[in-house]
C-alpha angles and dihedrals in degrees: 000000000000116000120189133130091229114081089200092055091046090053093049093048091047093051091047091052098042089050082082112073092217095060128075124183105215099176137025119185140165108230144018097263091052088050092054090049092048092048090056088059101040139053104231136179101193137018121200101206130192117216106216112053137138123255093018125011126216097258092053091046098053100078091041092053093047090049089059097042114011094185097055116110118225123206115193117219105212137172119242096252132115090249092047091049093048093051090045090055090051089050091053090051088050092056109278111143100214146339137226124207105242118219112243098237139038089242091058093048092047094050105029106106092179091055092049092049092050093047094049095044093050094046092050095046094046091042090057090049091049092051091050087053092052104262092148093055107103089205088070091063117086137169116277114269130183111285114233118230090244091061093093088059095045119153120244118248117274112280134201119231111248107210120217131201110279119244113224099228097043116134097006096110128044107237123244094201139025118214123190130188125191144154132166108033089007102126093058091045092048092052090052095047099040094049087072094052102061091095130039095016118099100163120108112258119216119193132189110190117174100246138130125248114284090029092068090052090056092043090058091050092050092049090052093050100040102035103032094235129133094248123171138165103259120256125210112259098011117135121254103238137175120271097025131112116214121201119200107240118239114270093015131094109229113219135172116227133172120246122176089345094307132104112244137174118259120192117200140182092213113150117288117270120213085004089296139112112206093038131182098223097065091045092053093047092051094047090051091054094045101043105022123247101269092056096057126097108190128189130189118200134187118315148125123268126010105283108151097034097103096040094046091048088058091048093051093044088055091053101268127136126247131190129179140194116257125244098249094059097038122098087213120007096209107108097030090041091055094056093039094052090046088065095233100116125101089205138006106202143179111260095253092056097051099075095050090045092053093045093050093047095043096047099045122112114274 
């Protein structure tokens, strides 16, 4: 379903989506209330949801939509502004699965091949995840009921630990740095993991989350507020120090280099890797060179694709430790699935166990 108050935008989005033979738009409506009504009549996998609409806006609609169909995946269509990024982050916290930066004009939407590719790829990946979760089962749909205040803090469904092959050197060396990679569903996962690291963890934390510029600025602010960490969008040339959380800025690879014997941040516009900039692989390679393999604790969270696989393989081969999010708790088990199935993880854990695992490992005696 496409939800936008502009009929022109809805038409452009529908044509972009139905240009792929595997996607069918079964509903197109102009506000959040109409979306709730349409969802009660249709079995849907994915909703592309505008934020600013009359009658009922996107943020208000999210919990109501999920109350009707818990398995549906919601992609927010947001403008690349500070306000748009901030509201998008609130939407992700409310239960949206992902976002897509919306071009600012109908001409841009109609002609932006990159936008169309991103939209289609996210819809297909999230649609597959929704179907695995039972989105096509009519029994999952139920009439709308009042949403309790605690809904926005709802617990994920029970998950089963997926064991991974043990790595011989795991846990023998206290890490000097923590490196995290994430993509689709990543902001929510980061908030959950990082909330456990505000005490007892002194290592610098470096994070590459696939996000455009502006959005990464807001992500850092939300991590600081919600998780109690000193999180900032990384700046070129600044030192990597204990107790700070560095977020790769949108459209820049974030690397660690050595300058005058100290580790510093280096931001580059090198070509995208795995179709991404920032990308996880170059960050992991640079951290390995700067800190040495045995001193790196790497973590891969939910996300599409397999960014991070090559860089994390190098980290593990050099004696570092890698953990990944399990399939049941991931929005999309692409990135963590790639490292888990490669057999290079010391643990593949439900999301709620990752933060405590990192804290215990990072705060242990050397």
